[in-house]
DRENVEX-530898 format. One line per field, with one value per residue: residue number from 1; x, y, z of N, C-alpha, C, O in turn. Coordinates in steps of 0.05 Angstrom, whole numbers, plus 5000, padded with zeros to 4 digits. Layout:
REM residues N
seq	NUM/...;
n_u	X/...;
n_v	Y/...;
n_w	Z/...;
ca_u	X/...;
ca_v	Y/...;
ca_w	Z/...;
c_u	X/...;
c_v	Y/...;
c_w	Z/...;
o_u	X/...;
o_v	Y/...;
o_w	Z/...;
This chain:
REM residues 333
seq	1/2/3/4/5/6/7/8/9/10/11/12/13/14/15/16/17/18/19/20/21/22/23/24/25/26/27/28/29/30/31/32/33/34/35/36/37/38/39/40/41/42/43/44/45/46/47/48/49/50/51/52/53/54/55/56/57/58/59/60/61/62/63/64/65/66/67/68/69/70/71/72/73/74/75/76/77/78/79/80/81/82/83/84/85/86/87/88/89/90/91/92/93/94/95/96/97/98/99/100/101/102/103/104/105/106/107/108/109/110/111/112/113/114/115/116/117/118/119/120/121/122/123/124/125/126/127/128/129/130/131/132/133/134/135/136/137/138/139/140/141/142/143/144/145/146/147/148/149/150/151/152/153/154/155/156/157/158/159/160/161/162/163/164/165/166/167/168/169/170/171/172/173/174/175/176/177/178/179/180/181/182/183/184/185/186/187/188/189/190/191/192/193/194/195/196/197/198/199/200/201/202/203/204/205/206/207/208/209/210/211/212/213/214/215/216/217/218/219/220/221/222/223/224/225/226/227/228/229/230/231/232/233/234/235/236/237/238/239/240/241/242/243/244/245/246/247/248/249/250/251/252/253/254/255/256/257/258/259/260/261/262/263/264/265/266/267/268/269/270/271/272/273/274/275/276/277/278/279/280/281/282/283/284/285/286/287/288/289/290/291/292/293/294/295/296/297/298/299/300/301/302/303/304/305/306/307/308/309/310/311/312/313/314/315/316/317/318/319/320/321/322/323/324/325/326/327/328/329/330/331/332/333;
n_u	4949/5004/4998/5031/5071/5100/5183/5206/5256/5257/5282/5285/5263/5289/5248/5242/5281/5284/5240/5192/5166/5113/5101/5095/5051/5065/5103/5168/5231/5251/5300/5339/5358/5368/5357/5332/5291/5222/5152/5088/5029/5008/4943/4928/4882/4905/4937/4969/5027/5072/5144/5200/5244/5310/5340/5357/5428/5460/5416/5396/5382/5321/5303/5314/5280/5216/5155/5130/5058/5032/5052/5043/5026/5082/5114/5107/5061/5002/4937/4879/4820/4780/4730/4695/4645/4643/4649/4680/4746/4739/4767/4794/4809/4853/4879/4849/4778/4741/4675/4621/4571/4526/4518/4483/4463/4446/4398/4422/4475/4521/4585/4633/4687/4758/4821/4883/4956/4997/5006/4953/4933/4948/4917/4863/4853/4852/4812/4762/4736/4708/4668/4668/4639/4663/4680/4734/4794/4850/4918/4971/5037/5089/5145/5181/5176/5172/5142/5087/5090/5095/5045/5012/5030/5007/4956/4890/4895/4876/4822/4803/4813/4780/4721/4717/4714/4660/4634/4630/4614/4560/4534/4546/4509/4461/4454/4455/4474/4521/4569/4630/4627/4658/4735/4787/4866/4910/4976/5029/5102/5128/5091/5074/5090/5052/5008/5041/5038/4980/4969/4996/4974/4938/4883/4818/4785/4801/4800/4823/4894/4932/4998/5030/5085/5112/5138/5185/5247/5293/5353/5370/5419/5484/5488/5447/5384/5326/5297/5262/5233/5213/5183/5141/5083/5066/5080/5052/4995/5009/5012/4956/4925/4950/4919/4872/4848/4840/4851/4909/4952/5015/5049/5112/5172/5240/5269/5325/5357/5408/5415/5370/5323/5288/5235/5228/5263/5233/5184/5203/5225/5170/5134/5165/5164/5113/5120/5113/5142/5177/5212/5265/5292/5268/5269/5305/5281/5249/5250/5198/5165/5119/5146/5145/5087/5047/4993/4959/4908/4885/4925/4962/5019/5051/5099/5151/5192/5215/5271/5277/5249/5205/5192/5174/5131/5092/5069/5026/4987/4968/4927/4871/4859/4871/4837/4781/4781/4802/4794/4739/4707/4708/4689/4632/4575;
n_v	4630/4663/4672/4694/4748/4800/4795/4835/4855/4870/4908/4983/4998/5046/5070/5118/5138/5121/5137/5182/5217/5220/5276/5284/5332/5384/5357/5349/5351/5279/5236/5201/5159/5086/5075/5115/5149/5130/5167/5179/5165/5216/5256/5290/5342/5362/5367/5321/5331/5309/5303/5301/5263/5242/5192/5117/5097/5092/5097/5110/5173/5202/5162/5188/5165/5145/5136/5079/5053/5022/5034/5053/5133/5169/5210/5257/5293/5298/5310/5349/5340/5350/5331/5295/5253/5257/5270/5300/5301/5267/5267/5209/5166/5147/5159/5180/5193/5182/5189/5168/5216/5198/5152/5086/5036/4971/4945/4906/4935/4931/4958/4980/4977/5015/5021/5056/5050/5108/5159/5184/5235/5227/5181/5198/5242/5208/5167/5191/5226/5183/5154/5108/5090/5072/5067/5102/5106/5127/5131/5167/5168/5189/5174/5124/5059/5033/5075/5056/5004/5014/5037/5007/4969/4942/4906/4891/4942/4954/4933/4967/5007/5004/5002/5055/5071/5042/5070/5130/5123/5107/5148/5185/5153/5146/5105/5058/5003/5007/4976/4950/4906/4891/4885/4923/4929/4969/4998/5045/5052/5061/5048/4993/4972/4973/4946/4892/4888/4879/4838/4801/4789/4747/4748/4735/4775/4804/4822/4825/4852/4904/4922/4970/4978/4967/4936/4916/4885/4865/4839/4772/4744/4730/4735/4765/4751/4762/4772/4716/4713/4763/4770/4732/4751/4766/4728/4683/4704/4711/4657/4638/4672/4656/4601/4604/4640/4701/4764/4779/4837/4850/4902/4924/4968/4982/5000/5005/4986/4980/4971/4937/4896/4903/4924/4897/4858/4830/4815/4780/4740/4728/4703/4656/4630/4617/4580/4597/4594/4643/4693/4713/4759/4825/4846/4901/4925/4966/5031/5040/5013/4954/4889/4848/4803/4761/4718/4682/4648/4679/4710/4763/4789/4860/4877/4933/4975/5016/5063/5107/5161/5183/5139/5104/5139/5135/5082/5099/5111/5063/5049/5054/5027/4974/4966/4969/4931/4881/4872/4903/4879/4837/4824/4850/4841;
n_w	5145/5189/5263/5290/5316/5290/5296/5343/5335/5275/5226/5219/5164/5119/5076/5059/5032/4981/4953/4917/4988/5024/5069/5128/5161/5198/5224/5256/5214/5188/5211/5160/5168/5183/5235/5252/5295/5309/5305/5344/5307/5258/5267/5247/5203/5173/5102/5072/5038/4971/4972/4931/4954/4961/4923/4921/4933/4870/4836/4775/4735/4707/4659/4580/4539/4511/4536/4548/4519/4556/4601/4661/4680/4700/4753/4809/4819/4810/4787/4817/4823/4864/4909/4891/4894/4957/5023/5045/5078/5138/5211/5243/5302/5291/5232/5185/5146/5085/5063/5013/4997/4976/5000/5005/5055/5062/5101/5135/5141/5122/5078/5031/5046/5036/5057/5064/5059/5067/5025/5019/4987/4944/4932/4943/4906/4864/4866/4891/4849/4812/4840/4857/4894/4945/5009/5040/5081/5109/5122/5133/5172/5161/5129/5144/5146/5198/5230/5207/5223/5279/5295/5290/5330/5383/5403/5380/5354/5302/5294/5331/5294/5251/5283/5285/5242/5226/5262/5244/5187/5203/5227/5177/5142/5177/5193/5246/5239/5205/5182/5153/5094/5059/5059/5043/5035/5022/5001/4994/4979/5039/5073/5077/5125/5156/5139/5141/5200/5208/5183/5204/5247/5238/5208/5178/5157/5115/5047/5008/4987/4963/4946/4928/4890/4940/4981/5019/5050/5100/5086/5094/5144/5120/5066/5010/5001/5016/5077/5104/5147/5159/5113/5127/5137/5081/5050/5060/5054/5001/4989/5007/4963/4921/4919/4908/4950/4988/4948/4924/4899/4872/4863/4829/4816/4784/4817/4851/4912/4952/5012/5034/5015/4954/4926/4878/4882/4929/4900/4874/4911/4925/4880/4875/4921/4917/4878/4825/4760/4725/4700/4742/4742/4707/4645/4601/4563/4557/4596/4630/4620/4620/4658/4674/4682/4732/4735/4777/4799/4849/4857/4843/4798/4775/4747/4733/4704/4708/4741/4779/4825/4802/4772/4815/4848/4804/4814/4848/4808/4787/4825/4813/4771/4786/4825/4802/4754/4787/4841/4859/4822/4830/4879/4878/4860;
ca_u	4962/5013/4980/5050/5068/5128/5199/5220/5281/5262/5296/5277/5274/5278/5245/5246/5309/5275/5214/5181/5153/5098/5109/5066/5045/5075/5119/5195/5243/5256/5322/5325/5383/5346/5362/5309/5272/5190/5141/5066/5016/4992/4911/4911/4865/4925/4932/5005/5044/5083/5163/5218/5279/5339/5342/5384/5457/5458/5395/5396/5366/5296/5316/5299/5262/5188/5142/5101/5022/5028/5068/5034/5041/5109/5112/5088/5051/4967/4920/4864/4798/4762/4720/4676/4605/4654/4641/4713/4757/4732/4787/4793/4834/4878/4875/4821/4757/4715/4647/4607/4542/4506/4532/4465/4472/4420/4388/4444/4501/4542/4586/4652/4721/4785/4839/4907/4972/5020/5001/4930/4917/4943/4887/4833/4858/4844/4790/4747/4721/4706/4643/4657/4616/4676/4690/4763/4804/4875/4936/5001/5048/5114/5161/5193/5164/5172/5119/5076/5098/5084/5019/4993/5036/4990/4934/4869/4888/4857/4794/4783/4800/4748/4706/4719/4705/4634/4612/4626/4593/4534/4529/4533/4485/4444/4448/4465/4484/4538/4594/4643/4624/4693/4760/4812/4889/4921/4995/5049/5121/5133/5058/5075/5094/5024/4996/5057/5028/4961/4969/5015/4950/4920/4864/4808/4768/4821/4791/4840/4918/4943/5022/5039/5118/5109/5138/5210/5253/5317/5369/5376/5443/5508/5470/5428/5361/5303/5295/5235/5219/5195/5158/5123/5056/5059/5086/5025/4978/5011/4997/4929/4918/4946/4907/4848/4835/4843/4868/4932/4959/5032/5074/5140/5193/5268/5286/5357/5359/5434/5425/5354/5315/5283/5209/5241/5273/5205/5164/5216/5216/5140/5136/5187/5141/5082/5122/5115/5168/5183/5247/5270/5293/5258/5288/5307/5283/5237/5253/5180/5143/5115/5183/5133/5064/5039/4966/4959/4878/4881/4949/4970/5041/5066/5130/5155/5230/5222/5280/5278/5227/5188/5174/5164/5111/5076/5055/5001/4965/4952/4914/4842/4844/4868/4805/4753/4784/4802/4786/4711/4696/4707/4673/4605/4552;
ca_v	4651/4665/4683/4703/4770/4796/4800/4862/4856/4878/4930/5003/4997/5074/5074/5154/5138/5104/5148/5212/5212/5239/5288/5292/5367/5395/5338/5358/5337/5259/5216/5172/5128/5065/5068/5137/5145/5131/5180/5174/5171/5250/5249/5326/5338/5387/5356/5316/5336/5302/5323/5290/5255/5230/5171/5109/5097/5070/5093/5128/5195/5188/5164/5201/5141/5151/5116/5062/5061/5006/5038/5083/5159/5172/5228/5257/5311/5282/5334/5352/5346/5355/5313/5283/5256/5247/5294/5315/5278/5263/5257/5193/5170/5137/5173/5204/5182/5188/5171/5189/5232/5180/5123/5075/5019/4956/4941/4903/4965/4932/4979/4973/5006/5011/5029/5059/5076/5118/5170/5183/5248/5221/5166/5216/5251/5199/5153/5203/5228/5160/5148/5070/5073/5061/5079/5108/5109/5126/5140/5178/5169/5198/5164/5102/5043/5036/5089/5044/4982/5017/5049/4976/4945/4931/4884/4909/4971/4954/4924/5002/5028/4982/5011/5087/5081/5041/5096/5148/5113/5101/5177/5196/5145/5147/5073/5052/4978/5003/4954/4936/4880/4874/4895/4921/4937/4977/5008/5044/5047/5049/5035/4966/4967/4978/4913/4866/4881/4878/4812/4780/4781/4722/4761/4727/4788/4824/4809/4842/4870/4914/4936/4983/4982/4970/4908/4916/4868/4868/4817/4750/4739/4727/4742/4777/4744/4777/4752/4704/4720/4792/4771/4715/4748/4770/4697/4668/4707/4707/4633/4632/4682/4637/4576/4618/4648/4725/4767/4794/4843/4866/4924/4932/4983/4966/5022/4994/4985/4971/4963/4923/4886/4918/4916/4883/4833/4815/4814/4754/4724/4715/4680/4631/4612/4602/4558/4602/4598/4664/4704/4727/4787/4833/4850/4922/4940/4994/5037/5046/4998/4922/4877/4820/4790/4735/4711/4651/4645/4714/4726/4779/4812/4866/4893/4957/4970/5047/5062/5137/5165/5189/5108/5105/5153/5135/5061/5095/5107/5044/5034/5057/5000/4942/4964/4966/4908/4853/4874/4906/4864/4804/4821/4850/4827;
ca_w	5156/5214/5272/5317/5313/5278/5318/5351/5325/5257/5214/5202/5125/5115/5044/5040/5012/4956/4937/4935/5009/5050/5086/5152/5156/5223/5242/5253/5189/5209/5200/5137/5186/5198/5268/5262/5330/5298/5325/5337/5278/5266/5260/5235/5181/5152/5087/5070/5008/4962/4962/4924/4969/4948/4915/4932/4911/4840/4816/4749/4744/4688/4620/4559/4536/4505/4559/4527/4525/4572/4625/4682/4681/4725/4771/4835/4812/4811/4790/4839/4813/4878/4927/4880/4915/4973/5043/5056/5101/5177/5231/5267/5326/5279/5199/5171/5127/5058/5061/4986/5008/4966/4999/5024/5059/5066/5131/5154/5141/5098/5061/5020/5045/5028/5078/5053/5083/5058/5006/5024/4983/4912/4926/4948/4880/4837/4869/4890/4819/4803/4843/4860/4919/4971/5038/5037/5103/5096/5150/5137/5190/5156/5116/5148/5153/5224/5230/5207/5235/5316/5301/5300/5348/5395/5389/5381/5347/5274/5302/5341/5278/5233/5298/5282/5207/5229/5277/5225/5172/5216/5225/5160/5134/5196/5198/5258/5236/5197/5178/5131/5092/5052/5064/5017/5043/4999/5012/4979/4988/5067/5091/5073/5151/5174/5127/5154/5227/5216/5170/5225/5271/5231/5205/5158/5146/5091/5031/4990/4999/4936/4948/4900/4900/4970/4995/5030/5075/5113/5075/5114/5147/5100/5041/4988/5002/5031/5106/5104/5180/5161/5099/5128/5130/5060/5035/5075/5044/4977/4984/5000/4941/4896/4920/4902/4977/4994/4930/4934/4876/4880/4833/4838/4797/4791/4839/4866/4941/4959/5038/5036/4988/4937/4923/4857/4897/4945/4891/4860/4928/4929/4857/4892/4946/4907/4853/4792/4746/4716/4707/4765/4734/4674/4614/4610/4536/4565/4628/4639/4610/4640/4644/4673/4694/4731/4748/4796/4821/4857/4863/4810/4805/4754/4750/4717/4698/4721/4764/4793/4837/4781/4771/4837/4843/4789/4817/4856/4790/4781/4839/4804/4756/4796/4842/4777/4742/4805/4875/4857/4799/4846/4907/4870/4840;
c_u	4985/5003/5002/5062/5104/5151/5204/5240/5284/5273/5283/5280/5272/5282/5238/5271/5304/5255/5217/5171/5133/5112/5087/5068/5047/5099/5143/5202/5257/5286/5313/5351/5363/5350/5342/5285/5234/5181/5110/5058/5012/4961/4900/4898/4881/4931/4961/5007/5065/5117/5181/5243/5295/5333/5368/5403/5454/5442/5398/5373/5339/5302/5297/5274/5234/5175/5117/5075/5025/5029/5051/5052/5063/5098/5094/5078/5016/4947/4892/4840/4770/4751/4700/4650/4621/4653/4660/4721/4744/4763/4772/4808/4858/4868/4857/4804/4741/4698/4628/4577/4521/4501/4501/4474/4448/4429/4410/4476/4518/4553/4623/4678/4751/4798/4868/4924/4996/5004/4966/4917/4927/4919/4866/4843/4841/4820/4767/4727/4711/4679/4644/4648/4639/4682/4722/4775/4831/4886/4958/5011/5082/5129/5182/5168/5163/5147/5099/5067/5081/5061/4993/5001/5022/4969/4909/4870/4881/4838/4790/4792/4777/4725/4700/4705/4672/4615/4610/4610/4571/4519/4525/4510/4457/4434/4458/4483/4514/4562/4603/4638/4651/4712/4781/4829/4904/4952/5014/5076/5125/5114/5057/5072/5063/5008/5011/5040/4997/4954/4979/4993/4937/4892/4850/4789/4776/4812/4804/4863/4922/4970/5025/5066/5116/5114/5174/5216/5287/5327/5370/5408/5461/5491/5459/5396/5341/5298/5270/5217/5199/5179/5145/5096/5044/5062/5061/5000/4983/5001/4969/4919/4914/4932/4875/4839/4830/4860/4888/4949/4982/5045/5104/5154/5220/5288/5302/5346/5387/5433/5403/5350/5299/5250/5208/5241/5247/5201/5177/5209/5184/5138/5151/5169/5115/5080/5119/5148/5165/5209/5247/5276/5280/5277/5281/5302/5264/5232/5230/5165/5137/5130/5154/5108/5061/5019/4969/4934/4881/4902/4965/5000/5048/5087/5137/5188/5241/5242/5293/5249/5204/5167/5157/5130/5089/5066/5035/4979/4959/4934/4879/4833/4848/4841/4787/4753/4793/4791/4752/4693/4695/4686/4644/4592/4555;
c_v	4645/4677/4696/4732/4777/4808/4819/4868/4870/4908/4957/5013/5033/5083/5101/5161/5135/5122/5178/5206/5232/5250/5301/5326/5369/5388/5353/5342/5307/5246/5200/5151/5114/5060/5095/5132/5140/5147/5169/5179/5199/5237/5280/5324/5344/5370/5350/5325/5313/5318/5294/5281/5241/5203/5148/5114/5080/5082/5112/5151/5182/5195/5175/5188/5152/5124/5104/5067/5046/5004/5055/5102/5157/5200/5232/5277/5297/5307/5330/5358/5347/5336/5295/5282/5250/5275/5310/5296/5290/5248/5229/5189/5156/5138/5180/5180/5196/5181/5188/5200/5216/5158/5109/5056/4998/4958/4931/4913/4956/4953/4963/4984/4987/5024/5032/5069/5078/5136/5183/5207/5242/5209/5182/5229/5240/5177/5168/5216/5214/5146/5112/5064/5063/5074/5082/5116/5109/5136/5143/5176/5181/5181/5139/5080/5031/5039/5069/5024/4994/5027/5025/4950/4934/4915/4902/4937/4975/4946/4954/5019/5019/5004/5038/5090/5066/5055/5124/5143/5111/5130/5188/5180/5137/5122/5059/5016/4979/4991/4948/4907/4864/4893/4898/4934/4949/4998/5026/5056/5041/5043/5002/4950/4963/4951/4891/4868/4867/4842/4789/4774/4753/4731/4743/4744/4806/4801/4813/4858/4872/4932/4947/4994/4985/4949/4910/4897/4877/4846/4800/4749/4732/4730/4764/4770/4757/4759/4738/4711/4745/4787/4748/4732/4754/4743/4684/4674/4709/4671/4625/4645/4663/4610/4586/4628/4682/4742/4786/4810/4863/4884/4919/4953/4967/4982/5006/5004/4982/4959/4955/4908/4899/4910/4890/4847/4818/4797/4779/4731/4707/4697/4662/4614/4609/4579/4570/4611/4613/4681/4715/4762/4797/4845/4882/4937/4964/4998/5044/5029/4967/4912/4853/4819/4767/4743/4683/4652/4674/4721/4745/4799/4829/4884/4914/4967/5003/5047/5082/5130/5173/5157/5103/5115/5143/5111/5075/5099/5085/5037/5037/5035/4979/4949/4960/4940/4883/4858/4884/4893/4833/4807/4837/4843/4830;
c_w	5184/5232/5291/5305/5303/5298/5323/5335/5293/5244/5212/5175/5119/5082/5035/5025/4987/4932/4943/4962/5014/5062/5110/5166/5188/5241/5232/5223/5206/5194/5183/5149/5187/5225/5269/5279/5312/5322/5323/5311/5279/5253/5253/5214/5157/5126/5084/5034/4997/4963/4950/4947/4951/4942/4924/4927/4888/4832/4793/4754/4715/4663/4611/4537/4527/4525/4542/4533/4545/4604/4642/4682/4703/4734/4794/4842/4804/4820/4815/4829/4836/4897/4916/4891/4943/5002/5053/5075/5130/5185/5243/5287/5308/5251/5202/5144/5110/5056/5036/5013/4997/4973/5019/5030/5069/5092/5149/5159/5135/5076/5051/5028/5037/5043/5066/5066/5062/5025/4995/5000/4959/4922/4930/4923/4854/4840/4879/4875/4812/4807/4846/4874/4938/4987/5038/5064/5093/5127/5143/5167/5185/5133/5118/5153/5172/5242/5236/5214/5271/5307/5305/5310/5371/5386/5398/5364/5317/5275/5316/5313/5260/5251/5290/5267/5209/5238/5260/5192/5179/5223/5193/5146/5150/5194/5217/5262/5214/5199/5161/5126/5072/5057/5059/5038/5020/5016/4993/5003/5020/5078/5086/5107/5167/5168/5142/5180/5226/5201/5185/5248/5252/5221/5185/5148/5130/5067/5004/4996/4961/4947/4927/4901/4929/4995/4997/5050/5077/5094/5094/5122/5137/5076/5023/4989/5027/5050/5104/5127/5184/5139/5102/5129/5100/5045/5043/5069/5017/4966/4985/4977/4925/4895/4919/4933/4965/4970/4942/4902/4891/4857/4847/4814/4797/4810/4857/4905/4957/4993/5048/5012/4981/4935/4900/4868/4918/4924/4878/4886/4936/4908/4867/4903/4944/4887/4828/4782/4722/4715/4729/4763/4706/4662/4619/4579/4539/4597/4643/4644/4630/4631/4651/4693/4702/4756/4757/4810/4836/4868/4841/4819/4773/4761/4725/4720/4705/4736/4779/4812/4825/4784/4800/4849/4837/4785/4832/4837/4785/4795/4830/4781/4764/4810/4822/4774/4759/4831/4871/4838/4819/4865/4900/4847/4811;
o_u	4982/4994/4992/5060/5124/5145/5211/5238/5306/5270/5263/5295/5250/5300/5231/5279/5319/5255/5230/5167/5135/5134/5072/5086/5031/5111/5144/5187/5268/5291/5292/5359/5341/5345/5333/5266/5229/5189/5104/5070/5013/4956/4878/4900/4877/4928/4978/4992/5075/5119/5176/5260/5290/5319/5391/5406/5447/5448/5403/5353/5339/5304/5274/5256/5229/5183/5098/5069/5017/5019/5047/5077/5060/5078/5074/5080/5018/4942/4888/4836/4747/4768/4687/4635/4608/4656/4657/4707/4741/4776/4748/4824/4882/4852/4847/4813/4729/4699/4622/4569/4499/4486/4496/4494/4431/4450/4416/4493/4539/4538/4634/4688/4759/4788/4878/4921/5008/4993/4958/4894/4912/4899/4847/4830/4827/4810/4747/4704/4695/4668/4627/4644/4633/4691/4734/4764/4838/4873/4971/4996/5097/5113/5197/5146/5151/5135/5092/5043/5061/5049/4970/4994/5029/4966/4908/4850/4880/4827/4768/4781/4756/4713/4676/4686/4657/4591/4591/4598/4555/4495/4503/4492/4437/4410/4475/4498/4526/4576/4587/4642/4660/4705/4798/4818/4908/4950/5013/5075/5126/5118/5036/5060/5058/4997/4999/5027/4991/4937/4975/4995/4922/4874/4867/4774/4762/4815/4795/4858/4918/4966/5022/5071/5119/5103/5187/5199/5301/5309/5370/5423/5460/5475/5471/5382/5345/5295/5252/5192/5180/5158/5136/5081/5020/5045/5050/4982/4962/4990/4959/4901/4894/4933/4857/4817/4820/4884/4887/4958/4979/5048/5112/5143/5223/5312/5292/5333/5383/5449/5403/5365/5288/5243/5193/5229/5247/5208/5162/5194/5179/5140/5136/5161/5098/5061/5122/5167/5155/5226/5227/5268/5279/5299/5262/5315/5264/5221/5233/5152/5149/5136/5143/5106/5069/5020/4980/4936/4876/4902/4980/5004/5049/5089/5130/5202/5264/5238/5314/5235/5182/5144/5133/5112/5069/5055/5017/4956/4937/4920/4863/4811/4834/4822/4773/4736/4793/4776/4738/4668/4680/4666/4631/4598/4539;
o_v	4625/4699/4709/4734/4763/4826/4830/4887/4878/4929/4953/5030/5043/5093/5107/5180/5144/5122/5192/5182/5256/5241/5320/5337/5356/5400/5365/5325/5307/5247/5188/5131/5124/5038/5098/5116/5162/5147/5152/5193/5208/5219/5291/5302/5337/5347/5367/5324/5298/5342/5271/5298/5231/5191/5155/5135/5056/5085/5135/5150/5159/5216/5177/5199/5174/5101/5112/5083/5060/4990/5077/5100/5143/5211/5220/5285/5283/5317/5309/5382/5345/5320/5281/5300/5232/5298/5330/5278/5312/5230/5225/5207/5156/5121/5186/5161/5216/5159/5212/5193/5219/5143/5118/5049/5007/4966/4941/4905/4969/4963/4943/5000/4964/5046/5012/5088/5061/5123/5189/5202/5253/5223/5177/5213/5250/5168/5154/5218/5224/5132/5096/5040/5041/5096/5061/5136/5094/5145/5123/5182/5182/5175/5133/5085/5011/5025/5063/5018/4984/5018/5024/4927/4911/4910/4920/4952/4998/4948/4964/5040/5031/5021/5044/5105/5077/5057/5139/5160/5113/5131/5197/5194/5126/5117/5044/5008/4958/4997/4937/4889/4841/4917/4882/4946/4935/5009/5015/5063/5017/5031/4990/4929/4951/4937/4874/4847/4848/4826/4765/4755/4740/4716/4733/4735/4825/4777/4804/4878/4856/4954/4934/5015/5006/4945/4905/4891/4890/4832/4811/4754/4709/4713/4786/4785/4758/4735/4755/4713/4749/4799/4739/4718/4750/4737/4671/4659/4710/4663/4610/4632/4653/4596/4573/4619/4688/4736/4801/4794/4881/4876/4913/4951/4945/4979/4994/5022/4981/4942/4959/4907/4912/4889/4871/4826/4793/4774/4760/4712/4685/4674/4643/4592/4601/4566/4556/4624/4604/4680/4728/4781/4784/4853/4890/4956/4981/4985/5054/5027/4961/4913/4843/4832/4749/4756/4664/4657/4691/4737/4736/4816/4817/4901/4911/4965/5011/5030/5079/5110/5170/5153/5099/5101/5140/5106/5058/5092/5086/5019/5022/5028/4960/4935/4941/4924/4862/4841/4868/4895/4813/4792/4837/4840/4820;
o_w	5197/5224/5310/5281/5307/5314/5303/5320/5285/5256/5199/5166/5116/5069/5012/5012/4970/4908/4958/4963/5008/5068/5110/5178/5202/5260/5211/5212/5228/5170/5184/5138/5192/5235/5292/5278/5303/5345/5306/5294/5301/5238/5253/5202/5133/5135/5090/5015/5014/4956/4958/4954/4929/4958/4930/4914/4888/4809/4800/4768/4706/4650/4620/4524/4539/4527/4530/4551/4563/4622/4631/4682/4723/4724/4799/4866/4784/4842/4827/4826/4829/4902/4932/4896/4954/4996/5067/5085/5138/5175/5249/5292/5315/5243/5223/5131/5116/5046/5036/5035/5006/4961/5042/5017/5083/5103/5170/5174/5139/5060/5061/5014/5034/5046/5057/5081/5048/5007/4972/4993/4943/4921/4916/4910/4836/4819/4878/4883/4797/4790/4839/4878/4948/4982/5035/5072/5074/5146/5144/5185/5204/5116/5099/5162/5167/5258/5259/5213/5282/5326/5315/5307/5376/5362/5415/5361/5308/5253/5309/5309/5260/5239/5290/5268/5193/5231/5263/5178/5161/5224/5186/5136/5141/5194/5208/5280/5208/5218/5145/5141/5070/5058/5065/5057/5000/5038/4971/5026/5027/5099/5093/5113/5187/5185/5155/5184/5240/5210/5181/5264/5267/5231/5170/5131/5126/5066/4983/5009/4943/4956/4906/4912/4940/5016/4976/5066/5061/5084/5116/5103/5148/5081/5028/4975/5052/5046/5102/5127/5199/5141/5082/5115/5094/5028/5025/5075/5004/4946/4968/4967/4915/4874/4930/4938/4943/4969/4961/4885/4908/4834/4869/4792/4808/4815/4876/4915/4981/5000/5072/4993/4999/4944/4902/4865/4920/4923/4874/4885/4946/4914/4865/4896/4960/4878/4808/4790/4702/4734/4737/4776/4685/4670/4632/4572/4521/4614/4665/4665/4650/4607/4631/4714/4688/4777/4745/4834/4820/4887/4824/4837/4751/4779/4702/4739/4706/4753/4791/4815/4836/4792/4803/4856/4851/4764/4832/4843/4773/4786/4841/4774/4755/4803/4829/4783/4746/4839/4883/4837/4817/4865/4921/4823/4795;
């Protein structure tokens, strides 16, 4: 994995134009232009909400076709079944955290940690009732990838976040030795910006990364190819996963983004980088169904043909099964 930092010239990808956006409560409306100034992360405990944003140019409306059983449920409304076994959100200096009330840690203090970027409330609504035993941390900084990148621009920010998480778990479990024994990073939409910064530091303590329709890039000069420099942290991680290293699970829709590389395009780029011989363009027989899939050791890609905001939101609904079927099953006896 590259240990260099991403160049300061990275373009601010206004992913808000793609999706149902997370709005940080209390912050002013933010510009959707690529040159918009990013703000410091909100640490308020107020609950973010999902609201629909305009789709990119060329994105069709929701088709009338019947959703196949293999497709994720679409839409941006997530039923709320409460906090389950969790104690409620606890504020962190950066983000917030959920700790199960029944969590017990061994003498060495090890616990399983999920850190999710962008869409923390939909994640809480889906995962809290399942009793997976995960400590869940989350961060919402708004709807631009630049907000997530800038939050982790300073060296040591993620380590400081992990230390704050460990302190909260130590308080909740009364075990001062509490520390993550496994770390899973997940993101939706613009949240990939945080993971890009974290992975660019060359970390060796990240056990899995899950990108839920959440990898975009500028186009390289002179063409329609995703910029390899921007994607370097992810291509390095993808190669490691394909060779049996840490797990990488990537999902994408077919939502078009005319001004920068879409998740479909970056997904295809990753497949080529690991030498996968698969179609670059998924078939269009089912607008919401699974259109392509590739498994290579610990690298997994799932493509879906939905091309509107509801399909984009629907990718969040894949997280519980990804965790149960791929991530936790691999990390737990």
